[in-house]
C-alpha positions in Angstrom: 1.8 -1.1 -42.0 4.7 0.9 -43.5 7.6 1.5 -41.3 8.1 4.9 -42.4 5.0 5.6 -40.7 5.3 4.0 -37.5 5.5 6.4 -34.7 7.8 5.9 -31.5 5.0 5.2 -29.4 3.9 2.8 -31.7 6.9 0.6 -31.4 7.1 0.9 -27.6 3.8 0.7 -26.5 3.4 -3.2 -26.8 6.6 -3.5 -24.6 4.7 -0.8 -21.8 1.5 -2.8 -22.0 3.4 -5.9 -21.4 5.7 -4.5 -18.8 2.3 -3.2 -17.2 1.1 -6.5 -17.1 4.1 -8.4 -15.2 4.3 -5.3 -12.9 2.7 -7.3 -9.7 3.5 -11.1 -10.7 6.7 -10.9 -12.3 8.1 -7.2 -10.9 12.1 -7.5 -12.1 11.1 -8.4 -15.6 8.8 -5.8 -15.3 11.5 -3.3 -14.6 14.0 -4.7 -17.4 10.9 -4.0 -20.2 10.2 -0.3 -18.8 14.0 0.4 -18.8 14.2 0.0 -22.7 10.9 1.8 -23.0 11.7 4.6 -20.8 15.4 5.1 -23.0 13.3 6.0 -25.6 10.8 8.3 -23.8 13.1 10.6 -22.5 14.4 12.1 -25.4 11.2 13.4 -26.3 10.1 16.9 -26.3 8.8 18.5 -23.0 5.9 20.0 -25.2 5.0 16.5 -26.9 2.4 15.6 -24.1 1.1 12.5 -25.3 5.2 11.1 -24.9 5.4 12.8 -21.6 2.3 10.7 -20.2 3.9 7.6 -21.8 7.4 9.0 -19.5 4.8 8.9 -16.6 3.4 5.9 -17.1 6.5 3.9 -17.1 7.9 5.6 -14.0 4.4 4.8 -12.6 5.2 1.1 -13.5 8.6 1.5 -11.9 7.2 2.9 -8.8 4.7 -0.2 -8.6 7.5 -2.9 -8.9 9.7 -1.2 -6.7 7.0 -1.3 -4.1 6.4 -4.8 -4.9 10.1 -5.1 -4.3 10.3 -3.2 -1.5 12.9 -0.9 -2.8 10.8 2.0 -1.2 13.1 4.7 -1.5 13.5 4.0 -5.6 9.7 3.6 -5.7 9.7 7.0 -4.4 12.1 8.5 -6.5 10.1 7.5 -9.8 6.7 8.7 -8.3 8.2 12.0 -7.2 9.6 12.6 -10.9 6.0 11.1 -12.4 4.6 13.9 -10.3 7.0 16.7 -11.3 6.3 15.3 -15.2 2.3 15.6 -14.5 2.2 19.3 -13.3 2.9 20.1 -17.2 0.0 17.9 -18.7 -3.4 16.9 -17.6 -4.6 14.6 -14.8 -4.7 10.9 -15.7 -5.4 8.0 -13.7 -1.8 7.3 -14.1 -0.9 10.6 -12.1 -3.2 9.2 -9.4 -1.2 6.0 -9.5 1.7 8.0 -9.1 0.6 10.0 -5.6 -0.6 6.6 -4.2 2.3 4.5 -4.4 4.8 7.9 -3.3 2.8 8.0 -1.0 2.6 4.1 0.3 6.4 3.8 -0.1 6.9 6.8 1.9 4.6 5.3 4.8 6.8 1.9 4.9 10.3 3.6 5.9 8.1 5.7 8.0 8.2 8.8 6.3 4.0 9.4 7.7 3.4 13.1 7.8 5.0 13.3 3.8 2.6 10.4 2.8 -0.2 11.8 4.7 0.4 14.9 2.9 0.7 13.2 -0.8 -2.8 10.7 0.3 -4.4 14.5 1.2 -3.5 15.5 -2.6 -4.2 12.7 -4.3 -7.7 12.6 -3.0 -8.4 16.6 -3.9 -6.7 15.7 -7.5 -8.9 12.8 -8.1 -12.1 14.2 -6.4 -11.7 17.3 -9.0 -11.4 14.8 -11.5 -14.0 12.5 -10.8 -11.2 9.7 -10.8 -12.9 7.6 -8.4 -10.1 4.8 -8.3 -7.4 7.6 -7.2 -10.2 8.5 -5.1 -10.5 4.8 -3.4 -6.4 4.6 -3.2 -6.3 8.0 -1.4 -8.9 6.2 1.7 -6.4 3.5 1.6 -3.4 5.3 2.3 -5.3 7.1 5.1 -6.5 4.1 6.9 -2.7 3.2 6.6 -1.9 6.3 8.6 -5.0 5.7 10.8 -3.3 2.4 11.8 0.0 3.9 12.5 -1.6 6.2 14.9 -3.8 3.6 16.8 -7.1 5.1 15.6 -8.3 2.0 14.6 -11.7 2.9 14.0 -10.9 5.6 11.4 -8.5 3.7 10.1 -11.1 0.9 9.6 -14.0 3.6 7.7 -11.3 4.4 5.3 -10.8 0.6 4.6 -14.8 0.4 4.5 -15.0 3.8 1.9 -12.2 2.6 -0.6 -13.5 -1.5 -0.8 -17.1 0.7 -1.2 -15.7 2.4 -4.1 -13.4 -0.6 -5.5 -16.9 -2.7 -5.6 -18.8 0.0 -7.5 -16.1 0.2 -10.0 -15.2 -3.5 -10.4 -11.4 -3.5 -9.1 -10.7 -6.5 -8.2 -7.2 -5.6 -7.0 -8.1 -2.6 -5.2 -10.8 -5.2 -3.3 -8.1 -7.8 -2.4 -6.4 -5.2 -0.5 -9.1 -3.6 1.2 -10.4 -6.7 2.4 -6.8 -7.8 3.2 -6.2 -4.6 5.2 -9.9 -4.8 7.1 -8.9 -8.7 8.3 -5.3 -7.2 9.5 -6.9 -4.7 11.6 -9.8 -6.7 13.0 -7.2 -8.8 14.1 -5.0 -6.0 16.0 -8.3 -5.1 16.9 -8.8 -9.2 18.7 -11.7 -9.7 16.3 -10.6 -13.0 14.7 -14.1 -13.5 13.4 -14.7 -10.5 11.6 -10.7 -10.8 10.5 -11.1 -14.3 9.3 -14.6 -13.2 7.2 -13.0 -10.4 5.7 -9.6 -12.4 4.7 -11.8 -15.3 3.2 -13.5 -13.3 0.8 -10.4 -11.9 0.0 -8.8 -15.3 -1.3 -11.9 -16.3 -2.9 -11.9 -13.1 -4.6 -8.3 -13.9 -5.7 -7.7 -15.1 -9.5 -3.8 -15.7 -9.8 -0.5 -14.0 -10.1 -2.0 -10.3 -11.1 -2.6 -10.0 -7.1 0.6 -12.1 -6.2 1.8 -9.5 -3.4 -1.4 -8.7 -1.2 -2.1 -12.4 -1.7 1.3 -13.8 0.2 0.1 -11.1 2.9 -3.0 -12.2 3.3 -2.6 -16.1 3.6 -0.4 -14.6 6.3 -3.3 -12.7 7.9 -5.7 -15.4 7.5 -3.3 -17.6 9.7 -3.0 -15.2 12.1 -6.7 -14.9 12.7 -6.9 -18.5 12.3 -4.2 -18.2 15.4 -6.2 -16.1 17.5 -9.6 -18.6 17.1 -7.2 -21.2 18.3 -7.4 -23.2 15.3 -3.5 -24.0 15.1 -4.1 -26.3 12.2 -5.1 -24.1 9.9 -2.9 -21.0 11.2 -0.1 -23.0 10.3 -1.7 -23.8 7.0 -2.0 -20.4 5.9 1.2 -18.6 7.5 3.3 -21.6 5.6 1.6 -20.9 2.4 2.2 -16.8 2.7 5.5 -17.3 3.6 6.5 -19.8 0.8 4.7 -17.4 -1.4 6.6 -13.9 0.1 9.7 -16.1 -0.5 9.0 -17.5 -4.1 7.8 -13.7 -5.6 10.9 -12.2 -3.3 8.3 -10.4 -1.1 10.2 -9.3 2.1 7.5 -7.9 3.5 5.4 -10.6 3.4 7.9 -13.2 4.5 8.6 -11.1 7.1 5.0 -10.7 8.3 4.9 -14.2 8.0 7.7 -15.2 10.2 6.5 -13.2 13.5 3.7 -15.0 13.0 5.3 -18.3 12.7 6.9 -16.9 16.3 3.3 -16.2 17.6 2.2 -20.2 16.8 5.2 -21.4 18.3 5.3 -19.6 21.3 1.3 -20.6 21.4 2.9 -24.0 21.1 5.3 -23.8 23.9 8.0 -24.5 21.3 10.5 -21.5 22.2 13.6 -22.7 20.5 11.4 -23.4 17.2 10.0 -19.6 18.0 13.4 -17.3 18.0 14.7 -19.2 15.1 11.9 -17.6 13.2 11.6 -14.4 15.0 15.7 -13.5 14.6 15.2 -13.8 10.7 11.7 -11.7 10.7 14.2 -9.4 13.3 16.8 -8.9 10.7 14.2 -8.1 7.7 12.8 -5.5 9.8 15.9 -3.6 10.6 17.5 -4.2 7.1 13.8 -2.5 5.7 13.4 0.3 8.6 10.0 -1.2 9.7 9.7 0.0 12.8 6.5 -1.5 14.3 7.9 -4.8 13.0 11.6 -4.4 14.9 10.1 -3.7 17.9 7.3 -6.5 17.8 9.7 -9.3 17.1 11.7 -7.8 20.5 8.6 -8.1 22.5 8.5 -11.6 20.8 11.7 -12.8 21.1 12.1 -11.8 24.9 8.7 -13.9 25.9 10.4 -16.8 23.8 13.8 -16.6 26.3 11.5 -15.8 29.2 9.9 -19.1 28.7 13.0 -20.9 28.1 14.0 -19.4 31.5 17.0 -17.3 30.2 15.6 -14.0 31.7 18.7 -11.7 31.2 18.3 -12.2 27.3 14.5 -11.8 27.6 15.4 -8.7 29.5 18.3 -7.3 26.8 15.4 -8.0 23.9 12.8 -6.0 26.5 14.6 -3.2 27.2 14.9 -3.0 23.0 11.4 -3.4 22.9 10.8 0.0 25.1 13.1 2.1 23.6 11.6 1.2 19.7 8.4 2.0 21.1 9.0 5.1 22.8 10.2 6.6 19.7 7.3 5.0 17.6 4.9 6.5 20.2 6.4 9.7 20.1 5.9 9.6 16.0 2.6 8.8 15.9 1.8 12.1 18.6 3.6 13.7 15.9 1.3 12.3 12.6 -1.6 12.5 14.5 -1.2 16.6 15.0 -0.4 16.8 11.0 -3.8 14.6 10.1 -5.6 16.9 11.6 -3.6 20.1 9.9 -4.0 18.6 6.4 -7.2 17.6 6.9 -8.6 20.9 7.9 -7.1 22.1 5.0 -8.4 19.1 2.8 -12.2 19.8 3.9 -11.7 24.0 3.1 -10.2 23.0 -0.9 -12.9 20.2 -1.3 -15.7 22.3 0.7 -14.5 25.7 -2.1 -14.1 22.7 -5.1 -17.6 21.8 -4.0 -18.9 25.9 -4.1 -17.5 26.5 -7.6 -18.7 22.9 -9.0 -22.6 23.9 -7.7 -22.0 27.5 -9.1 -20.9 26.8 -12.5 -23.9 24.0 -12.7 -26.4 26.8 -11.3 -24.7 29.2 -14.3 -25.3 26.3 -16.6 -28.9 26.4 -15.7 -29.4 29.8 -15.9 -28.1 30.0 -19.3 -29.8 27.2 -20.2 -33.6 28.6 -19.1 -32.7 31.6 -21.1 -32.0 29.8 -24.2 -35.5 28.5 -24.0 -37.1 31.7 -23.1 -35.3 33.4 -25.9 
């Protein structure tokens, strides 16, 4: 090809493709690649919609990388910028991803109301544009919110809906994500048999490094299900695998969850000293990442460990911290439930209106066709 005819996009698209292929398995390298591409797309004219779409894609990859690295502030920043650019260009699946990643990162920082608003916006936009993957992502996000508010049946129903869509469109990553979520939710409900069935199905579907982040957590959740079943050998094996993979892949969220499950394992094995070592490491990560649920859960488990050691004073200190954080979480859950009702009502009205408009357009088209035939 004559180098004089090579467009800027043709020069950087292979690098962008490479960054996208690495965003889950090697987010640090993917970020380095996307930084170079973004510097080339930043200077494009706002009227150049194709260049703006490439910039949106850069920002979505950046948001995904930061999610994988648990840098949620940066993920929200990249996602929101992509959404701002998206207001001036036609909807694309990458914009749907921007909504999903922004909402997810917000939820992980405890901004559940903002996250819910973003997920419902995604569902509306994706439904209007027949973006099935976007609709599935919206259901995944809603399941996350319902799980936080303790509405487990609604969370599981949303996970099922997302899984159904993922199976229809052949999205393996989404399927693995939903199977992991169902494993976790059923474990929380004390249904380890169901949890294990979903978890093992997710592990069987995994194809290697592409799903690295979610697979780390899936091993941990499968281990938690085995732990509830009293299968200590398999519980320890799966939690160990999840912890090792999390550390190898720089995944602090999965590492934090693995450490908490290891703490539970040691408590069940009457090993409170080992439990405290794991739980205090998990607590440190939870505090660093502002993970309130894991934060107060760690305090509760540490209190149990110190009580088992006969140290009632230290146990009381951790119990007090547990209840203080739990009270804050309960208040936030109530606020999010109220916001959920309000936002869902608005979404239902919008989708109903959109459905009426589509039916009216279809009826008009049929009338035109009928008149054309008559003529």
